[in-house]
BALOBA-1460 file (C-alpha; in Angstrom, 3 decimals):
// residues 198
<rec num="1" residu="m" x="-75.648" y="43.279" z="91.300"/>
<rec num="2" residu="h" x="-77.040" y="40.084" z="92.735"/>
<rec num="3" residu="f" x="-80.415" y="39.782" z="91.123"/>
<rec num="4" residu="q" x="-81.492" y="37.096" z="93.650"/>
<rec num="5" residu="q" x="-81.387" y="39.869" z="96.313"/>
<rec num="6" residu="i" x="-83.907" y="41.789" z="94.573"/>
<rec num="7" residu="f" x="-86.029" y="39.091" z="92.705"/>
<rec num="8" residu="t" x="-86.779" y="35.808" z="94.227"/>
<rec num="9" residu="a" x="-88.719" y="32.564" z="93.095"/>
<rec num="10" residu="e" x="-91.702" y="33.743" z="95.282"/>
<rec num="11" residu="d" x="-91.386" y="37.348" z="93.947"/>
<rec num="12" residu="p" x="-89.835" y="37.405" z="90.656"/>
<rec num="13" residu="l" x="-89.492" y="40.161" z="87.948"/>
<rec num="14" residu="i" x="-92.515" y="40.138" z="85.668"/>
<rec num="15" residu="l" x="-91.783" y="40.347" z="81.998"/>
<rec num="16" residu="a" x="-94.603" y="41.913" z="80.069"/>
<rec num="17" residu="s" x="-93.831" y="40.015" z="76.822"/>
<rec num="18" residu="e" x="-93.587" y="36.338" z="75.715"/>
<rec num="19" residu="s" x="-90.667" y="37.102" z="73.381"/>
<rec num="20" residu="p" x="-88.324" y="34.107" z="72.999"/>
<rec num="21" residu="q" x="-85.359" y="36.313" z="72.751"/>
<rec num="22" residu="r" x="-86.277" y="38.448" z="75.857"/>
<rec num="23" residu="v" x="-86.967" y="35.227" z="77.844"/>
<rec num="24" residu="e" x="-83.614" y="33.724" z="76.677"/>
<rec num="25" residu="i" x="-81.851" y="37.107" z="77.710"/>
<rec num="26" residu="l" x="-83.338" y="37.156" z="81.077"/>
<rec num="27" residu="t" x="-82.687" y="33.512" z="81.569"/>
<rec num="28" residu="m" x="-78.942" y="33.993" z="80.503"/>
<rec num="29" residu="m" x="-78.658" y="36.856" z="83.308"/>
<rec num="30" residu="q" x="-79.979" y="34.395" z="85.932"/>
<rec num="31" residu="i" x="-82.823" y="36.920" z="86.810"/>
<rec num="32" residu="p" x="-85.718" y="35.056" z="88.358"/>
<rec num="33" residu="f" x="-88.725" y="36.147" z="86.346"/>
<rec num="34" residu="c" x="-92.063" y="35.250" z="84.933"/>
<rec num="35" residu="t" x="-93.811" y="36.049" z="81.767"/>
<rec num="36" residu="v" x="-97.271" y="37.909" z="81.591"/>
<rec num="37" residu="k" x="-98.428" y="38.833" z="78.018"/>
<rec num="38" residu="s" x="-99.511" y="42.393" z="77.677"/>
<rec num="39" residu="d" x="-102.866" y="43.264" z="75.953"/>
<rec num="40" residu="f" x="-101.743" y="46.711" z="75.235"/>
<rec num="41" residu="p" x="-102.594" y="47.750" z="71.583"/>
<rec num="42" residu="e" x="-99.539" y="48.807" z="69.444"/>
<rec num="43" residu="i" x="-101.182" y="51.193" z="67.169"/>
<rec num="44" residu="l" x="-98.506" y="53.391" z="65.240"/>
<rec num="45" residu="d" x="-99.224" y="57.192" z="65.372"/>
<rec num="46" residu="p" x="-97.496" y="58.988" z="62.531"/>
<rec num="47" residu="a" x="-97.294" y="62.058" z="64.676"/>
<rec num="48" residu="l" x="-94.818" y="60.532" z="66.895"/>
<rec num="49" residu="s" x="-91.221" y="59.772" z="66.345"/>
<rec num="50" residu="p" x="-89.755" y="56.168" z="66.586"/>
<rec num="51" residu="v" x="-88.090" y="56.972" z="69.938"/>
<rec num="52" residu="e" x="-91.492" y="58.198" z="71.391"/>
<rec num="53" residu="t" x="-93.416" y="55.417" z="69.783"/>
<rec num="54" residu="a" x="-90.941" y="52.669" z="71.412"/>
<rec num="55" residu="g" x="-91.170" y="54.433" z="74.880"/>
<rec num="56" residu="l" x="-94.971" y="54.813" z="74.664"/>
<rec num="57" residu="f" x="-95.456" y="51.137" z="73.633"/>
<rec num="58" residu="a" x="-92.943" y="49.751" z="76.429"/>
<rec num="59" residu="k" x="-94.704" y="51.827" z="78.995"/>
<rec num="60" residu="g" x="-98.066" y="50.636" z="77.718"/>
<rec num="61" residu="k" x="-96.936" y="47.054" z="77.977"/>
<rec num="62" residu="a" x="-95.573" y="47.299" z="81.409"/>
<rec num="63" residu="e" x="-98.404" y="49.276" z="82.850"/>
<rec num="64" residu="s" x="-101.088" y="46.972" z="81.321"/>
<rec num="65" residu="v" x="-99.580" y="44.175" z="83.363"/>
<rec num="66" residu="a" x="-98.602" y="45.999" z="86.358"/>
<rec num="67" residu="k" x="-102.275" y="47.082" z="87.211"/>
<rec num="68" residu="n" x="-102.880" y="43.297" z="88.058"/>
<rec num="69" residu="f" x="-99.477" y="43.065" z="89.977"/>
<rec num="70" residu="p" x="-99.229" y="46.172" z="92.013"/>
<rec num="71" residu="n" x="-96.586" y="44.853" z="94.358"/>
<rec num="72" residu="s" x="-94.208" y="43.518" z="91.748"/>
<rec num="73" residu="f" x="-91.522" y="45.017" z="89.295"/>
<rec num="74" residu="v" x="-92.686" y="44.731" z="85.817"/>
<rec num="75" residu="v" x="-90.664" y="45.520" z="82.684"/>
<rec num="76" residu="g" x="-91.948" y="46.221" z="79.164"/>
<rec num="77" residu="v" x="-89.863" y="46.558" z="76.206"/>
<rec num="78" residu="d" x="-90.683" y="47.514" z="72.646"/>
<rec num="79" residu="t" x="-87.957" y="47.395" z="69.828"/>
<rec num="80" residu="l" x="-88.567" y="49.092" z="66.501"/>
<rec num="81" residu="v" x="-86.371" y="48.755" z="63.265"/>
<rec num="82" residu="v" x="-86.219" y="51.813" z="61.280"/>
<rec num="83" residu="s" x="-85.058" y="51.587" z="57.684"/>
<rec num="84" residu="a" x="-82.680" y="53.944" z="55.999"/>
<rec num="85" residu="d" x="-85.623" y="55.613" z="54.482"/>
<rec num="86" residu="g" x="-87.311" y="56.411" z="57.798"/>
<rec num="87" residu="e" x="-89.796" y="53.267" z="57.379"/>
<rec num="88" residu="i" x="-90.815" y="51.495" z="60.775"/>
<rec num="89" residu="l" x="-90.259" y="47.804" z="59.797"/>
<rec num="90" residu="g" x="-92.545" y="45.617" z="61.686"/>
<rec num="91" residu="k" x="-92.695" y="41.758" z="61.511"/>
<rec num="92" residu="p" x="-93.249" y="40.515" z="58.035"/>
<rec num="93" residu="k" x="-96.667" y="38.940" z="57.463"/>
<rec num="94" residu="d" x="-95.178" y="36.608" z="54.620"/>
<rec num="95" residu="e" x="-92.110" y="35.617" z="52.723"/>
<rec num="96" residu="i" x="-92.771" y="38.314" z="50.017"/>
<rec num="97" residu="e" x="-92.759" y="41.046" z="52.592"/>
<rec num="98" residu="a" x="-89.651" y="39.723" z="54.342"/>
<rec num="99" residu="r" x="-87.938" y="39.609" z="50.894"/>
<rec num="100" residu="r" x="-88.607" y="43.191" z="50.456"/>
<rec num="101" residu="m" x="-87.394" y="44.277" z="53.749"/>
<rec num="102" residu="i" x="-84.173" y="42.310" z="53.481"/>
<rec num="103" residu="a" x="-83.538" y="43.817" z="49.909"/>
<rec num="104" residu="q" x="-83.805" y="47.371" z="51.133"/>
<rec num="105" residu="k" x="-80.959" y="46.784" z="53.781"/>
<rec num="106" residu="s" x="-78.455" y="46.064" z="50.971"/>
<rec num="107" residu="g" x="-75.621" y="48.422" z="51.673"/>
<rec num="108" residu="k" x="-77.445" y="50.677" z="53.914"/>
<rec num="109" residu="m" x="-77.743" y="51.479" z="57.840"/>
<rec num="110" residu="e" x="-80.728" y="50.800" z="59.875"/>
<rec num="111" residu="t" x="-81.654" y="52.143" z="63.218"/>
<rec num="112" residu="v" x="-82.810" y="49.710" z="65.986"/>
<rec num="113" residu="i" x="-84.683" y="51.562" z="68.807"/>
<rec num="114" residu="s" x="-85.640" y="49.820" z="72.241"/>
<rec num="115" residu="g" x="-88.039" y="51.569" z="74.701"/>
<rec num="116" residu="i" x="-87.837" y="50.150" z="77.873"/>
<rec num="117" residu="c" x="-90.081" y="50.776" z="81.006"/>
<rec num="118" residu="l" x="-89.794" y="49.485" z="84.456"/>
<rec num="119" residu="v" x="-92.872" y="49.734" z="86.799"/>
<rec num="120" residu="t" x="-92.236" y="49.382" z="90.524"/>
<rec num="121" residu="p" x="-94.725" y="49.685" z="93.396"/>
<rec num="122" residu="t" x="-93.545" y="53.289" z="93.807"/>
<rec num="123" residu="q" x="-92.409" y="54.543" z="90.484"/>
<rec num="124" residu="t" x="-92.231" y="54.189" z="86.824"/>
<rec num="125" residu="i" x="-89.165" y="54.690" z="84.661"/>
<rec num="126" residu="v" x="-88.859" y="54.879" z="80.937"/>
<rec num="127" residu="r" x="-85.628" y="54.792" z="78.859"/>
<rec num="128" residu="h" x="-84.596" y="54.043" z="75.491"/>
<rec num="129" residu="e" x="-81.594" y="52.750" z="73.736"/>
<rec num="130" residu="i" x="-80.326" y="53.272" z="69.972"/>
<rec num="131" residu="a" x="-78.136" y="51.203" z="67.913"/>
<rec num="132" residu="e" x="-77.077" y="51.182" z="64.188"/>
<rec num="133" residu="i" x="-76.657" y="48.225" z="61.894"/>
<rec num="134" residu="h" x="-74.677" y="48.732" z="58.673"/>
<rec num="135" residu="f" x="-75.171" y="46.240" z="56.141"/>
<rec num="136" residu="a" x="-72.939" y="44.867" z="53.386"/>
<rec num="137" residu="v" x="-74.277" y="44.407" z="49.890"/>
<rec num="138" residu="i" x="-77.034" y="41.672" z="49.659"/>
<rec num="139" residu="t" x="-77.599" y="40.046" z="46.373"/>
<rec num="140" residu="a" x="-80.867" y="38.283" z="45.360"/>
<rec num="141" residu="e" x="-79.156" y="34.994" z="45.904"/>
<rec num="142" residu="d" x="-78.135" y="36.050" z="49.267"/>
<rec num="143" residu="i" x="-81.743" y="37.006" z="50.001"/>
<rec num="144" residu="e" x="-82.941" y="33.470" z="49.179"/>
<rec num="145" residu="w" x="-80.416" y="31.927" z="51.340"/>
<rec num="146" residu="m" x="-81.495" y="34.026" z="54.152"/>
<rec num="147" residu="l" x="-85.072" y="33.176" z="53.668"/>
<rec num="148" residu="a" x="-84.592" y="29.549" z="53.413"/>
<rec num="149" residu="c" x="-84.202" y="28.887" z="57.163"/>
<rec num="150" residu="n" x="-87.265" y="30.967" z="58.032"/>
<rec num="151" residu="e" x="-85.356" y="33.296" z="60.415"/>
<rec num="152" residu="w" x="-87.422" y="36.250" z="59.351"/>
<rec num="153" residu="q" x="-90.763" y="34.731" z="60.957"/>
<rec num="154" residu="g" x="-91.525" y="36.844" z="64.174"/>
<rec num="155" residu="r" x="-88.627" y="39.272" z="63.605"/>
<rec num="156" residu="s" x="-89.013" y="42.919" z="63.110"/>
<rec num="157" residu="g" x="-87.211" y="43.989" z="60.008"/>
<rec num="158" residu="a" x="-87.152" y="40.168" z="58.878"/>
<rec num="159" residu="i" x="-83.539" y="39.592" z="60.205"/>
<rec num="160" residu="s" x="-81.977" y="37.799" z="63.227"/>
<rec num="161" residu="v" x="-78.691" y="39.272" z="64.204"/>
<rec num="162" residu="e" x="-77.824" y="35.955" z="65.805"/>
<rec num="163" residu="g" x="-78.435" y="33.838" z="62.713"/>
<rec num="164" residu="r" x="-77.694" y="33.988" z="59.046"/>
<rec num="165" residu="s" x="-78.288" y="37.735" z="58.776"/>
<rec num="166" residu="s" x="-75.163" y="38.352" z="60.767"/>
<rec num="167" residu="a" x="-73.173" y="37.278" z="57.617"/>
<rec num="168" residu="f" x="-74.103" y="40.668" z="56.205"/>
<rec num="169" residu="i" x="-73.628" y="42.921" z="58.976"/>
<rec num="170" residu="e" x="-70.380" y="44.886" z="58.585"/>
<rec num="171" residu="r" x="-70.613" y="46.722" z="62.039"/>
<rec num="172" residu="i" x="-72.856" y="47.675" z="64.798"/>
<rec num="173" residu="n" x="-72.692" y="50.908" z="66.491"/>
<rec num="174" residu="g" x="-74.387" y="50.601" z="69.942"/>
<rec num="175" residu="n" x="-75.393" y="47.702" z="72.218"/>
<rec num="176" residu="f" x="-75.852" y="44.233" z="70.659"/>
<rec num="177" residu="w" x="-78.503" y="43.292" z="73.180"/>
<rec num="178" residu="n" x="-80.600" y="46.110" z="72.032"/>
<rec num="179" residu="i" x="-80.849" y="44.709" z="68.708"/>
<rec num="180" residu="v" x="-81.812" y="41.378" z="70.146"/>
<rec num="181" residu="g" x="-84.622" y="42.997" z="71.946"/>
<rec num="182" residu="f" x="-83.486" y="43.554" z="75.583"/>
<rec num="183" residu="p" x="-81.264" y="46.414" z="76.292"/>
<rec num="184" residu="i" x="-79.281" y="44.868" z="79.288"/>
<rec num="185" residu="p" x="-77.102" y="47.815" z="80.196"/>
<rec num="186" residu="t" x="-80.167" y="50.368" z="80.177"/>
<rec num="187" residu="f" x="-82.108" y="47.821" z="82.347"/>
<rec num="188" residu="l" x="-79.326" y="47.604" z="84.936"/>
<rec num="189" residu="k" x="-78.944" y="51.412" z="85.285"/>
<rec num="190" residu="m" x="-82.706" y="51.652" z="85.736"/>
<rec num="191" residu="l" x="-82.600" y="48.849" z="88.474"/>
<rec num="192" residu="k" x="-79.671" y="50.358" z="90.094"/>
<rec num="193" residu="q" x="-81.667" y="53.783" z="90.279"/>
<rec num="194" residu="v" x="-84.526" y="52.124" z="91.824"/>
<rec num="195" residu="v" x="-82.517" y="50.124" z="94.479"/>
<rec num="196" residu="s" x="-80.294" y="53.131" z="95.348"/>
<rec num="197" residu="g" x="-83.295" y="55.631" z="95.388"/>
<rec num="198" residu="k" x="-81.276" y="58.156" z="93.277"/>
């Protein structure tokens, strides 16, 4: 798919996020885009499953931006990290919280769920992608080594799969880009659905 046939410099895709990881992924894909920060409030509802929450947040982000750009394609994404105990791990507020989040990964499996919503002038599509991360045993010394480079800052679950955290990942079941924060294969399927009209 030639993205330049769909998105141009004059009419780019709008990313309803300022996430550095998502910006980097779209740039790598050579998709003409611009970023507009969403003002959608991300308030967790315990009655909703993580999959439902990710979809709701992604849709909320995309629609909150799309209302000001009715003729554009707007994509919103929300990525949740769910611990082995079922806790949704947000971005740690400090090093103490980051240390706790990293420690609870030791020898366990976490689930990463991305909700993605594409809003176009004619339709709204919401999908989700799920991946599993299996971690090796992480010692107290390992945790301090991981914390030392401050990769935990601004990262849900306090890890960066592109950074030091990768040293303790035994395997990933699912799409790597979903874990980074933008599920490319799912987005392409959604885009093809819009373009083909099927």
